C-alpha positions in Angstrom: -37.0 102.4 -43.9 -33.5 103.4 -42.8 -32.4 106.5 -40.8 -29.8 109.1 -42.1 -28.6 111.3 -39.0 -28.2 114.5 -40.2 -26.2 117.5 -39.4 -27.6 118.3 -36.1 -28.7 115.0 -35.2 -31.8 114.7 -36.6 -32.9 111.5 -38.0 -34.4 111.3 -41.5 -36.2 108.1 -42.5 -36.1 106.6 -46.0 -36.6 104.1 -48.0 -34.6 102.3 -51.2 -36.4 101.3 -54.2 -35.0 99.4 -56.6 -31.2 97.8 -57.5 -28.1 98.9 -58.3 -28.8 101.7 -60.9 -28.0 105.2 -60.2 -29.2 106.7 -57.4 -32.2 109.3 -57.5 -33.0 111.0 -54.4 -37.2 112.4 -54.7 -38.0 115.8 -52.6 -41.4 115.5 -52.0 -43.6 118.9 -51.5 -46.7 119.8 -49.2 -48.5 117.2 -47.3 -45.9 114.6 -49.9 -44.2 111.7 -47.4 -42.6 108.5 -48.9 -45.2 106.6 -49.0 -46.9 109.4 -51.6 -44.1 108.8 -53.9 -43.8 105.2 -54.0 -45.7 105.4 -56.6 -43.5 107.0 -58.9 -40.6 105.9 -57.3 -42.0 102.3 -58.5 -42.0 103.2 -62.3 -38.5 104.5 -61.8 -37.3 101.4 -60.0 -36.1 99.6 -62.8 -33.9 101.6 -64.3 -32.6 103.7 -61.0 -32.4 103.1 -57.3 -35.0 105.7 -55.9 -34.6 107.0 -52.2 -37.5 108.9 -51.2 -38.3 110.0 -47.9 -40.2 111.7 -45.2 -38.9 115.3 -45.2 -38.5 116.7 -41.4 -41.5 116.9 -38.9 -43.3 114.2 -41.2 -43.8 110.8 -41.2 -41.0 108.6 -39.5 -38.7 111.6 -39.4 -37.9 113.6 -36.6 -38.3 117.7 -36.5 -35.8 119.5 -34.2 -36.2 122.7 -32.8 -35.9 125.5 -35.0 -36.6 125.1 -37.7 -34.2 126.3 -40.9 -34.1 125.5 -44.6 -30.3 125.1 -44.2 -31.3 121.9 -41.6 -33.4 121.0 -44.5 -30.3 120.9 -47.0 -28.8 119.2 -44.3 -31.0 116.0 -44.2 -30.6 116.2 -48.5 -26.8 115.6 -47.3 -27.2 112.7 -44.8 -29.2 111.1 -47.7 -26.5 112.0 -50.5 -24.2 110.4 -47.6 -25.9 107.0 -47.4 -26.2 106.4 -51.3 -22.7 106.9 -52.0 -21.7 110.6 -52.2 -23.5 112.1 -55.2 -27.3 111.5 -56.9 -29.4 112.9 -59.0 -32.5 114.8 -57.4 -36.1 115.0 -58.5 -38.2 118.0 -56.4 -41.8 118.1 -57.0 -43.7 121.3 -55.9 -41.8 123.5 -53.0 -39.3 120.1 -52.8 -38.5 121.5 -56.6 -37.5 124.8 -54.3 -35.4 122.9 -52.0 -33.6 120.9 -54.5 -32.6 123.9 -56.5 -31.5 125.6 -52.7 -29.5 122.2 -52.3 -28.0 122.6 -55.5 -27.2 126.3 -54.8 -25.3 125.5 -51.7 -22.8 122.9 -53.8 -24.3 119.7 -52.4 -22.8 116.9 -54.7 -25.9 116.8 -56.9 -25.5 115.3 -60.6 -28.1 116.3 -62.6 -32.1 117.6 -61.3 -35.3 117.5 -62.6 -37.9 119.5 -61.0 -41.5 119.9 -61.1 -43.3 123.6 -60.9 -41.1 125.1 -58.2 -43.9 127.0 -57.0 -42.4 130.7 -56.6 -44.1 133.6 -56.9 -44.0 135.7 -60.1 -44.4 139.2 -59.3 -44.5 142.5 -56.8 -47.8 141.6 -56.3 -47.7 138.1 -55.5 -44.7 139.2 -52.5 -47.5 141.6 -50.9 -49.6 138.4 -51.0 -47.4 135.8 -49.6 -46.2 137.9 -46.1 -50.1 138.0 -45.8 -49.9 134.8 -45.9 -46.8 134.0 -43.8 -48.4 136.3 -41.4 -51.6 134.7 -41.1 -50.2 130.6 -41.0 -48.1 131.7 -38.5 -50.9 132.8 -36.4 -53.2 129.9 -36.8 -50.7 127.3 -36.1 -49.1 129.1 -33.5 -52.3 129.0 -31.9 -52.9 125.5 -32.6 -56.0 126.0 -35.2 -54.1 123.4 -37.8 -57.7 122.7 -39.9 -57.6 126.7 -41.3 -54.0 126.6 -41.9 -55.1 123.9 -43.9 -57.8 125.7 -45.7 -55.6 128.5 -46.0 -53.0 126.7 -47.5 -55.7 125.1 -50.2 -57.4 128.3 -50.8 -54.1 130.0 -51.3 -52.6 127.1 -54.4 -56.6 127.3 -55.4 -57.8 124.9 -54.7 -62.3 125.6 -54.7 -64.3 126.0 -51.7 -66.6 123.4 -52.6 -63.3 121.0 -53.0 -61.7 122.0 -49.8 -64.7 121.4 -47.8 -65.0 118.1 -49.7 -61.7 117.2 -48.5 -62.5 117.8 -44.9 -65.0 115.4 -45.1 -62.0 112.9 -46.4 -60.1 110.1 -44.8 -57.1 112.3 -46.0 -58.2 115.1 -44.2 -56.6 114.1 -40.9 -53.2 113.2 -42.6 -52.8 116.6 -43.8 -54.2 118.4 -40.4 -51.0 116.1 -39.1 -49.1 117.9 -41.1 -49.4 121.3 -41.2 -47.3 122.8 -39.0 -44.8 121.6 -42.2 -46.4 124.1 -44.4 -44.3 126.8 -42.8 -41.3 124.9 -43.7 -42.9 124.8 -46.8 -43.2 128.5 -47.4 -39.6 129.1 -45.9 -38.4 127.2 -48.8 -40.0 128.7 -51.1 -39.1 132.2 -49.7 -40.9 135.6 -50.0 -41.7 136.0 -53.7 -40.0 136.1 -57.2 -37.7 133.3 -58.7 -34.5 133.8 -56.8 -32.3 134.1 -60.0 -29.1 135.4 -58.5 -29.1 132.1 -56.6 -30.1 129.7 -59.1 -27.7 130.9 -61.3 -24.9 129.8 -58.8 -26.2 126.2 -60.0 -23.4 124.4 -62.4 -25.3 120.9 -62.6 -27.6 120.4 -65.5 -31.4 121.0 -64.7 -34.9 119.8 -66.4 -37.7 122.2 -65.3 -40.4 120.8 -66.0 -44.5 121.9 -66.1 -48.4 121.1 -67.2 -49.4 122.3 -69.9 -52.8 122.6 -68.1 -51.5 124.2 -65.0 -52.2 128.2 -64.6 -50.1 130.5 -66.4 -48.6 132.3 -63.7 -47.2 128.6 -63.0 -45.7 127.7 -66.1 -44.4 131.4 -66.6 -42.6 130.6 -62.7 -41.2 127.4 -64.3 -40.0 129.1 -67.2 -38.4 131.9 -65.6 -36.6 129.5 -63.4 -35.4 127.6 -66.3 -34.3 130.6 -67.6 -32.5 131.5 -64.6 -30.5 128.7 -65.0 -26.7 128.4 -66.5 -27.8 124.8 -67.6 -31.4 124.7 -67.6 -34.3 123.4 -70.1 -37.7 123.8 -69.8 -40.3 121.2 -71.1 -44.1 121.0 -71.0 -46.0 117.8 -70.5 -49.4 118.8 -72.1 -52.6 118.1 -70.4 -51.0 117.8 -67.0 -51.6 120.2 -63.7 -49.8 120.7 -60.7 -50.7 117.0 -59.2 -49.4 115.4 -62.2 -49.3 111.5 -62.9 -46.6 109.5 -62.0 -47.0 107.3 -65.5 -47.0 110.7 -67.4 -43.8 112.5 -65.6 -41.4 109.1 -65.3 -40.8 108.4 -68.9 -39.6 112.0 -68.9 -37.4 111.7 -65.8 -36.6 108.4 -66.8 -35.0 109.3 -70.1 -33.4 112.6 -68.7 -31.4 111.0 -66.0 -30.8 108.2 -67.9 -28.6 110.4 -70.4 -26.1 111.6 -68.1 -25.7 108.4 -65.6 
């Protein structure tokens, strides 16, 4: 993996997959690392030069305190420099919110595709988010990483019996190792509703994608994001959920990114 030096000196680990095609930077969501994004990157590699990276605090990347969303935007800026100054972005879940924030700051992003940015839909969710934030911060400050992961999974709707099974699986250790970054994802998404005024600043074209089998609030948020963007469009993938299948998403991304390549 290569290393990009961010604005505060933090080294961000990244991997390039593919040849000399137009660059696409993948921005992962909660618990995601460059390795987790590899299957989707491999499907896009014949057409694009795909950059997957470990967001700060994950995998091979550093984690300089104190955390701020602005530092994660600077991480993307450092990757843009590595690929020639500009690129397309593909953000997944909280990574979608981060990609949108990077575009809103004016970084040289040619176009974006985002999958189910996890904004809340209304005032009730704002109150819920405040309670979640307080509890998450408490658990992480006390080093109760298992409970922090359980809290996150319960909030995103994973049934208790499924969480119990996950605790017994090999993946649990990796999830708890990244538990501290759940606070980063929470900060990226923000306190509640779709940030319409912020999104209105984005001048790049954006495709907002959701899964046809995802819960109505998730799909509603995706539509609201698309409507708030000056050059936004919305697309639904039939039968897909938040954990979208790479082989279903890849052709949609390829068609979209190639149109302006």
